[in-house]
NULUM-673750 format. One record per residue (C-alpha): residue in one letter; x, y, z. Coordinates in steps of 0.02 Angstrom, whole numbers, plus 32768, in hexadecimal, padded with zeros to 4 digits. Layout:
AXYZ/...
//
This chain:
M7FFB7FFF8002/K8090807D8027/T80DB805D7F7F/T8031807B7F29/K802081217F82/M80D2815E7F55/L80B981347EA1/C800F81917E9E/F806682227EEB/L80FB822B7E78/F80A8820B7DD1/F800F82657D94/T7FD981E07D1C/T7FE3815B7DA7/L7F8081CB7E18/V7EF481CE7D99/A7EF981157D91/C7EF781037E4B/Q7E5F816E7E56/T7DFF810D7DD9/P7D8D808A7E2D/A7DBC7FDC7E07/P7D447F837D96/K7CBA7F2A7E02/V7CCF7E6C7E08/S7C317E0C7DF1/Q7BFC7D617E23/P7C137CD97D98/P7B7A7C947D4D/I7B127C147DA8/I7B597B6A7D89/D7AD87AE57D61/R7AC37A737DF6/E7ABC79E27D78/L7B6D7A067D4B/L7BA47A037E04/F7B3779707E43/D7AF879077DB8/S7B4E785F7D8C/P7BFF787D7D4F/E7C12785B7C98/I7CA177DF7CBF/A7CEE77AC7D6B/G7D3C77247DC7/G7DB776E97D43/Q7E1776477D64/L7E9675EA7CFB/S7E8075307CE0/P7F1274D17D33/D7F5D74AB7C85/G7F4A75607C49/K7EE375357BB2/F7E46758B7BF1/I7E02761A7C50/S7D6176107CB2/F7CFD76A27CF8/I7C5776DF7D34/K7BE2773C7CBB/P7B2777597CAE/Y7AC676D37C56/K7A14770F7C34/G7A2D77957CB6/T7A78772A7D3D/Q7B3077107D64/N7B6E76617D31/I7C12760B7D08/W7C5676197C5B/I7CF775D07BFF/K7D5E75F57B6D/K7E0675C17B26/L7E8D762F7B67/E7EBB76767ABB/E7E0176977A88/D7DA777377A95/F7D2E77447B2A/T7CA1774D7AA5/K7CC376947A79/A7CA1765B7B28/R7C1B75DF7B52/P7BB075D07BF1/L7BC275367C65/T7B3E755F7CDF/A7A8E75A67CC5/D7A4275D77D6E/T79C4765E7D42/I798E76817DF4/R7A25768F7E64/P7ACE76C87E38/I7B63765A7E45/R7BEA76B87E9B/S7C7576447EB6/Y7CC375A17E69/F7D6475417E54/W7DBE74CB7DDC/S7DE274177E10/R7E9F73F37E1B/D7E9F739B7D79/G7E3674187D18/K7DAE73987CF4/Y7D2873F37D52/I7CF0749D7D90/L7C9874977E3A/Y7C23751D7E8B/S7BB5752C7F20/Q7B06756C7F1D/D7A7875867F9D/K79BA759E7F85/G797676507F9B/G79FD76898010/D79DC75FC8091/E7AA175D7809A/N7A84751D808C/F7B0775018009/N7B12746A7F91/I7BAD744A7F27/Y7B9874387E6C/A7C0F74017DE5/V7C1774187D26/N7C8F73CD7CA6/P7CC9745F7C38/Q7CEF73EB7BAE/D7C4273A87BA0/A7BD173DD7B17/P7B2B74347B3E/A7AAA73C37B74/Q7A1973A47AFA/G79A774387AF1/S7A1574A07B58/D7AA2751D7B50/I7B0A74D07BD5/P7B5874277C03/V7B0A73C27C8C/N7B2D74077D3E/R7B2C73817DC6/D7AF573A97E79/L7B7D733D7ED0/T7B3273487F82/N7A7973617F59/L7A4773818009/K79B273E98055/G79CA745580E9/V7A85742D80F1/R7B1574AB80EC/V7BB074618096/Y7C5B749D80BE/I7CF574808054/Y7D89745A80BB/A7E17742A803F/I7E37740C7F83/P7EBE73807F83/L7F56738E7F13/T7F6D72CE7F10/D7EBC72A17EE2/P7E78731A7E66/D7DCD72B17E5F/A7DAF72E27F13/I7D7E736A7F8E/Y7D7173688043/I7CC773AC8082/G7C6573C48127/L7BAD73938135/N7B3873BB81BD/D7AB27346817F/R7ABF72D88220/D7ACF7367829D/K7A9C74158266/A7B18746582DD/W7BB573F782B0/H7C0573C3820A/D7C4A731A81EC/L7CDF73068179/Y7CC872AC80D4/K7D33728B8040/M7CCE729F7FA1/K7CF172617EEE/I7CD272E87E70/S7CAD726F7DE1/T7C2572107E3C/G7BF572727EDC/E7C2171DE7F46/R7C4072087FF6/T7CB171B18075/L7CA471E4812E/I7D4F720F8173/R7D277255821D/Q7C7E726F827C/N7C64730A82DD/S7BF4732A8370/A7BCA73A183FF/T7C4F73488464/D7CD6735783DE/R7CAE740B83AB/I7D1F740B8316/T7D1774A882A5/G7D9E74858228/W7E1B740A81DE/V7ECB74268197/F7F2473BC8115/D7FDE73B980F0/W802973BE8042/N801873078030/D7F62731A8055/Q7F6D72C080FB/L7EFA72F38180/R7F6A73478207/L7F1173C68270/A7E6273F982AD/S7E1C748B8306/R7DA274808397/A7D2F750783E3/N7D1F74E2849F/S7C78750884F7/D7CCF758B855F/G7D0175F184C6/S7DB575B984C5/N7DFA7561842C/D7E7474CC8411/I7EDE7492837D/L7EE773D5837A/R7F6773618339/V7F1072CE82D5/D7F647234830D/A7F38718582DD/K7EC47160836B/E7EA0720D83B6/L7E9E72C483A9/V7F2573158416/K7F1973C68456/I7FB7742A842A/Y7F8674E3842A/T7F037542848C/T7EC775F88481/S7E4B765284F8/V7DA4769584BC/F7DFF774084A3/E7E8C76F88439/D7E9976B3838C/A7F0976298338/Y7EEF75C2829E/P7F5A75568229/Y7F77759F817F/A7FE07521811D/F806574A48138/N812174D8811B/K817B7484808A/D81C9740E8107/N811873CB8124/K813773C281DE/R8122746D821F/V808674D781FE/Y8074759281DF/M7FFB75DD825E/Y7FB17686827C/T7FAD76B08334/N7F98773F83B3/K7FA176C4844D/G7FE8770D84EA/D7FD077A98556/S806C7802850E/L803277E88459/D7FB67862840D/L7FD27856834F/S7FBC77AD82FF/Q805A776382B7/L808F76D1824E/I80EA764282A0/L812C75968273/F80E8751382ED/D811E745D82FA/P808A73F1832A/E80FB736D8373/T817C73C483DA/L8105745C83F1/K819374D683D4/E81697579837A/E81D175F78319/I819F76A282EF/V819976C08231/E815C77728224/S80EE7800826F/D80C178A98226/P817079088213/L811579A78233/K80BE796482CC/R801479A98297/V7FA279158260/D7F88785D8265/I7FDE77F081E4/G7F7277E1814F/N7F89776A80BA/V801776E880B3/F801D76B27FFE/I806F76067FE4/S809C75B77F47/E805375087F2E/K80E574DC7EC1/S8179750F7F29/K811975067FCE/E817175A97FF7/I812E76528032/I812576C87F99/Y80F077608003/T80A177A280A1/S802B783280A3/Y7FDD78A78121/E7F3E790E8106/D7F5C79B88153/E7F287A5E810B/R7F617A108065/N7F9179598045/R80517938806E/I80AD78A3801E/Y814D78548058/W819877E07FDC/K81F577448004/D820F77047F55/K827C77717EED/S824877347E42/F8194775E7E6D/E81CA78037EB4/S821D782D7E0F/D817F78007DAF/Y811B78627E23/E818879027E03/L817A78E87D4C/I80BE78DF7D5A/K80B5797B7DCA/K811379E07D46/E808D79B37CC7/L7FF879C57D42/P802D7A5A7DB2/N7FC17A9C7E42/T7F5B79FE7E56/D7F5D796F7ED3/I7F8778CB7E7D/Y7F4778207EBB/F7F7B77797E6E/T7ED377147E61/S7EEC76777DFD/S7F7C760E7DB0/T7FA5757C7D4B/A7FE374DE7DA9/D809575017D72/E807D75BB7DAD/N80C875FA7D03/Y8022765C7CD9/W7FC176C87D54/L7F2377307D53/L7F3477C97DB7/S7EBB785F7DDE/A7EEA790F7DE9/S7E78798B7E3D/A7E777A2F7EA0/D7DF97A997F03/I7DCE7AF07E59/D7DDD7A557DF0/P7D6A79BD7DFE/G7DF279587DB4/S7E3778FA7D1F/T7E7278487D11/Y7F1978197CB1/L7F7377777C82/F802977747CAF/D80A077017C54/R813076E37CD5/I819D76967C52/N8196771B7BCE/K817077A87C49/K80D777D87BE6/L803C782E7C32/T7F9A781E7BC6/F7EF778747BE7/Q7E6578037C04/Y7DC678607C3D/R7D7678E97CA5/P7CEE78B07D1B/R7C9B795A7D08/P7CDA79A77C6C/N7C567A337C58/I7C6F7A847CFE/P7CB17B3E7CDF/V7D4F7B297D4B/K7D707BE67D36/D7CD37C047D9C/L7D037B977E2E/A7D2D7BDE7ED9/E7DD37BC27F3B/M7DD57B5D7FD8/K7E4E7B988061/A7E837B488107/I7E5C7BB581A4/K7E617B9C825F/Y7DFF7BED82EF/K7DE87BD983AD/S7D4C7B8283F2/S7CF67BAD8493/D7D7D7B5484FE/G7E117B95849D/L7E1E7AF28438/E7E5D7B1D8385/I7DED7AE08300/P7E2F7AC1824D/A7DB87AE381C4/F7DA77B0B8110/L7D507BAA80CB/T7D167BBA8019/L7CE97C747FEE/P7C797C9C7F5B/K7CD47CD27EC5/G7CB17D857E80/L7C727DC57F27/E7CCB7E2D7FA8/P7CEC7DBD8042/K7C7F7E2A80AB/N7BD97E1E8103/L7BB37D7D80A2/P7B2C7D0180C4/V7B7D7C60810B/V7B517BA88104/V7BAD7B3E818A/F7BC47A938144/P7BF87A1681CB/H7C35796E8193/G7BDF78C581B7/G7C237840822C/P7C4B789B829D/W7CE8782F82A1/A7D29786C81F6/R7D69790C81B3/D7D677982811C/G7DFB79A480B2/W7E3D7A1F8035/G7E047A027F7E/Y7D757A067F0B/S7CCB79FE7F64/S7C2879FE7EFC/Y7BCC7A487F94/A7C477ACD7FBC/Q7C487B047F03/F7B8D7AF97EF4/L7B757B6C7F8E/A7BFF7BE57F69/N7BB97BFB7EBB/R7B107C2B7EFF/G7B697CB47F60/Y7B877C66800B/A7C267C5A806E/V7C377B9B809F/L7C8D7B6A813B/S7CC47AB2814B/P7CFC7A9D8204/N7D667A048240/F7D097A1482ED/R7D4F79AB8382/S7D2C78F48368/S7D6C790682B3/T7DF478828285/G7E9E78A7824D/Y7ED7792982CF/G7F0C78B68356/K7EC0785483ED/K7EAD78ED845D/F7E4A794C83D4/L7DDC78B683B0/N7DB8788E8465/A7D917947848B/G7CE87924843A/N7CB7789484AF/N7C0A78B184F5/Q7C0A795E84A5/W7B85794A841C/G7B2679EE841C/E7B947A418497/K7C4C7A5E8479/M7C487A0D83D3/Q7BBE7A8483A5/D7C227B0F83F4/D7CA27AEE836F/L7C247B1A82E9/T7BE17BB2834A/W7C8B7BFC8367/G7CB27BE082A9/V7C1E7C518285/K7C5B7CD38308/Y7D097CCE82BA/L7CBF7CF0820E/I7C587D818255/S7CEB7DC882B2/E7D4F7DC6820D/G7CCD7E2381B9/I7CA37D998140/A7C007D608184/D7B577DBB818F/S7B1E7D89823B/S7A657D8A8206/K7A827D15816F/I7AD27C7781B8/G7A957BCF817E/I7ACF7B1D81AB/M7ABD7A7F8144/G7B0179CD814B/G7AE17917813D/S7AE8788981C4/Y7B4678D98258/G7B42797A81F4/G7A85796C81F1/Y7A83795682AE/A7AFC79E982C2/T7A7B7A4E8257/L79EA7A1E82C9/A7A587A3E8360/G7A8A7AE9831B/V79D87B2682FB/A799B7ADB83A7/F7A2D7B04841D/T7A687BAB83D1/P79C97BE78385/D7A067C9C836E/V7A9E7C688305/Y7A447C218272/A79C37C6381FC/C79A67BB181AC/G79E07AFE81AB/V79E17A6B8132/S79E679C6818D/I7A0C7930811D/V79EF78818175/G7A1B78D28225/P79E6788582C7/S797B78ED8331/N796F787B83CF/L7A1578288405/I79BB77AA846F/T794B776083E6/L79EE77718370/L7A5376FF83E7/N79C376888401/S79AC76728345/I7A6076528305/P7A7075C78287/P7A92751F82D4/Y7B3975128270/W7B7875AB82D3/E7B6C75448374/A7C2B753D8386/G7C2975FE8394/R7B9C7614840B/K7C07762F84A2/I7C6F76AF8442/F7BD67710841A/H7BA2770A84D4/V7C5477468509/R7C6A77CC8481/M7BB2780B8479/G7B6677DE851B/D7B1F7743856E/P7A6577358569/T7A6F76A085E5/N7A8E77078680/P7A3577A386C3/E7ABF781986A9/G7AE577E785F2/K7A2877E785D0/A7A1578958613/Q7AA178D585B1/L7A657888850B/E79B678D0852F/R7A05797C854C/Q7A66796D84A8/S79D47932843D/P799979C083D5/L78E1797783D9/N78D679A58494/S79007A5C8466/A788E7A6683CC/N782B7AE78425/K78C07B5F841F/I78DD7B578366/K78C27BF9830A/A791A7BD88266/A78C77B9581CC/L78E97ADD81B6/L78EC7A62811F/V78FB79AA8150/V7933792280DB/Q7923786B80F6/G793E77C0809D/A78AB774980CA/N791B76B180D1/D79AA76FE813B/P79EE767481A9/R7A6476EE8208/V79F0777F822E/N7942773E8225/K78BA77A281D8/A786877B38282/E78F9782B82AA/S78BF78AC8228/D78047883824B/Q781578B48300/I785E795E82E5/V77E6797F8257/I774E795482C4/A779579B98358/L77A07A5582EC/R76F87A33829D/E76AB7A2A834B/R76F57ACC8375/G76A47B1A82DD/F77597B3E82A4/P77717B2B81E2/V77E57A9B81AB/E780D7A568104/Y7820799780EB/I785F79298062/V78637871806B/A789D77FA7FDB/P7851774F7FEA/D78DE76FE7F86/E797177427FEB/G79D1771A8086/H7A5B777D80DF/G7A6F780A8060/F7A2D78107FAB/A7A8277A97F2B/R7A0677B87E98/P7A2D78567E37/V797878877E1E/N795978807ED8/N79F878E07EFF/M79D179637E7B/A791F79827EBE/M796179917F6C/L79EB7A087F38/A796B7A747ED3/S79027A7F7F6D/A79967AA37FDD/E79D47B237F6E/K79317B877F61/F791B7B75801F/L79C27BC28043/A79A97C4C7FC2/K79017C79801D/H79517C8180CA/L7A027CBC80A4/G79ED7D198006/G7A667CC07F96/R7A427C9A7ED9/Y79E97BFE7EA4/Q79C97BA37E01/E79147BA17DDD/S79157B297D47/M791A7A657D5F/K78FC79D77CF5/P7847799A7CDD/E787078F47D34/V78C079517DC7/A783079C57DE2/K77C0792B7DD8/R782278D07E57/L783079657ECD/G7770796A7ECF/E776F78AC7EF6/I77F178B17F88/T77B379547FD3/V774C79228071/D76B1797D80AE/V76E379938164/A76347980819E/T763578CA8167/V76CE789E81CC/K76B7781F8256/L773177C482BE/V77317709829C/P774F76A38338/P77DD761C8323/A775F758E8335/E770675D18298/K77A075DC822B/K77B4755981A1/
//
């Protein structure tokens, strides 16, 4: 500023220029929400083990399905392998020998997943566009887990089934070619096994157990028994990641011990019980993140840490050299290796940033050649996207809260309407990078605050445990003080603060409008629990292993003190304090946050005569997967936020979206709470 004033004083021509008002910067055009949230044109690319094919997810008749093409072919030559026209397929994998592609699918969001297989070499079935897809497990009301994909037996996968006991999964080996299953280990409420670990020879070596007091054991699998070799308390965490190349010791993440806050990587010997520290964060800021191990060399390629940005520490110099070469061609992006051939000579990688939804490339490690493959969302106008920056602020008790702030492009960061967008979990975290929700809201004119409140993972044991028993209290303060920070910085208009989120973020929305009614002008709760007692009493049976952890970290409804705490922290019980406008969104089949959670708060507000809007999709679970449902919800939320916060909104929508919005919008006068005995 001093230099500018001096130049203005010394030079008349510059003085004139300095006195001329700068041209007003305007907001970019409204970005069509279809571009931000509709199914990506192409996503989830994977190389076949031999490198001859690339598979990916792409819409088929409007719904995401699996496609395949020869590696050298154009994507327009691809053919579909699946044809689910009701529910998107969101993840899949190749068998080790490349004979099959396998995927999991549930019905209407009920989370009872079955495993399906399709042979990419098969011709389309008669009268169909696709080959035969086989349901390998073919079970109803059963949630299938995938434990391992063995290297030594490519016609097999190890799975867990809770068909015998809904709370506990038995271990099976299943043949992909026939679906034949062989029981390996039975599980029970006495065993309480939550996972299995195989070595590089696909021998079963370790198991994890959740004890009834909330502690956890790692067990060595001996010929005749399971032997306890490592124990963590309810407030600690440790789990095996992969065996070392010697096939004797195992890499483990752990934060065990009073003196240890940040999780670190160790090498642990299951026989001698000796442990060796491999690595912890060199900057001493966050937990260890990803450990990327080559299946070919069995060596660590790199470790990474998710901080304000992702940090990578290379162990393999040849991979590091390749990475530096790629970074020169793709500057200002975060690069992630996603899929490789069995010989690891070819890799698919993604490159993205906060203002770039990403591109996928093929990297030839032999010839050092990088070849563009596809952009998932090629029509998004990246020049109109808003930057995300890391910030920190102090909460009510002085705890420093890391967060990310996305400011609307083209607007002065002053007196802006704000949407607080807390993540779900709550034992999860937000990170830097492209976010459809952050871009959507920023484009409409809102500053978007994404706080990693206490209980968020990645910032150490103390930060995580600071949230114990603090739902709606100190955890909620972390959001409220974020709003106060934005107001003190002049960024936020205190009369135009909204809150929106899903799952725990939905709870935080309800808690925000109920416990701090003067802070928020409106809220959008997506599959958010309103009553912590009924939430804990209705957790799915297959979460039984974590019940005690819920009771310790949230509150114990089985004792008077815990019950009183949970009642106090339930937004339903403070519904009479709500002043802000509220939109509630729910999936009818949600097994985690039952529909009753949303029904209860809607009924409470209705009985008060307080206006509330309600959306229920009959074919969804914990979040909306079907694009038409999601788009209808977003259109409603966008208009709702504009009405109460003054941002922009897109009036237009596709006819099928408008029709669906009418179908899933509920007349709150018709809502009634269905007692558990009447539920089907």
